[in-house]
C-alpha positions, 0 to 999 in steps of 0.5 A, spaced: 408 216 705 401 219 705 403 226 702 407 223 697 402 219 694 397 225 694 402 229 690 403 223 685 396 222 685 395 229 683 400 230 678 398 224 675 391 226 674 393 233 672 397 230 666 391 226 664 387 232 664 393 236 660 393 230 655 385 230 654 385 237 653 391 236 648 388 230 645 381 234 644 384 240 641 388 236 636 382 232 634 378 238 633 383 241 628 383 234 624 376 235 622 375 237 615 371 244 616 377 246 620 382 244 615 379 246 609 378 253 612 386 253 614 387 251 606 382 257 604 385 262 608 393 260 606 390 260 599 393 252 598 390 251 592 393 256 588 400 254 591 399 247 589 396 249 582 389 246 583 382 248 584 380 249 592 375 242 592 381 238 589 386 241 595 380 239 600 379 232 597 387 231 597 388 233 604 382 229 606 385 223 604 392 225 607 388 226 614 385 219 613 391 216 612 394 219 618 389 217 622 389 210 620 396 209 618 395 209 611 399 209 605 399 216 603 398 214 596 393 219 593 394 221 586 394 228 583 393 227 575 396 220 573 402 220 578 402 220 586 401 227 589 407 225 594 414 223 593 417 217 597 420 222 602 414 226 603 410 219 605 415 217 609 415 223 613 407 223 614 408 216 616 412 219 622 407 224 623 401 219 623 404 215 629 405 222 633 398 224 632 395 217 633 399 217 640 397 224 642 390 222 640 391 215 644 394 219 650 388 224 650 383 218 650 387 215 656 387 221 660 379 221 659 379 214 662 383 216 668 379 222 669 373 218 669 375 213 673 377 218 678 370 221 678 367 215 680 372 215 687 372 222 689 369 228 685 374 233 688 380 229 685 377 231 678 376 238 680 383 239 682 386 235 677 382 239 671 385 245 675 392 243 675 392 241 668 388 247 665 393 251 669 399 248 666 396 248 659 394 255 659 401 257 661 404 252 656 400 254 650 400 262 651 408 261 651 408 257 645 403 261 641 408 267 643 414 263 640 410 261 634 408 269 633 415 272 634 419 266 631 415 261 627 421 258 623 425 257 629 419 254 633 417 250 628 424 247 627 425 246 634 418 242 635 420 238 629 427 237 631 424 234 638 420 229 634 423 227 628 429 225 625 434 230 622 433 231 614 426 227 614 422 233 615 425 239 610 422 240 603 423 245 598 416 249 596 418 250 589 418 242 588 415 238 594 407 238 593 407 236 601 409 244 603 405 246 597 398 243 599 400 246 606 404 252 605 408 256 611 401 260 611 397 254 613 402 252 619 403 259 621 395 260 622 394 253 624 399 253 630 397 260 633 390 258 633 391 251 636 395 254 641 389 259 643 384 254 642 388 250 647 389 255 652 381 258 651 379 250 652 383 249 658 381 256 661 374 255 661 375 248 664 379 252 670 374 257 671 368 251 671 372 247 676 374 253 680 366 255 681 364 248 683 365 246 690 
């Protein structure tokens, strides 16, 4: 039974390390400086037809609602920015994002508890989780680079009901504020940042004995 318990413990801690890495990277990519940079590079304000500062303020309001289960009722002029279907999709997105962040916090708590018992467990967990994440992140980055549309659709199909996440760039403001260029760059940078963060953690723990 001891080998089985060790395997289960190692797997649990590796998953905790992976959850922490994904949660931390997600939190970084939700910060205003990162989102604003992506909006600027993707020229989102021009697509939406507003000034850059207006696009940033609208995005900040939506990100705040994602994190707090808000109403997504930010106005543009005299009318709401988003339609009912767009707001409904963001409710689903917010639930997923909050789950990712909570899982990351759970991973941190789990690893902190493991460290108080045996530091060696923590090193092994971080190495295992980092190796898992680096491989997965690089595969995902390659998929987004080579076949963005198919990978984007696959991801959404896994987490959201069919028909709830497809919008028209000509009329729907959600995909005007966040055009495809935004998501292409965000997906690639997210995967690369996750891989680099995990690789750095792997190298640090590999050197410590």
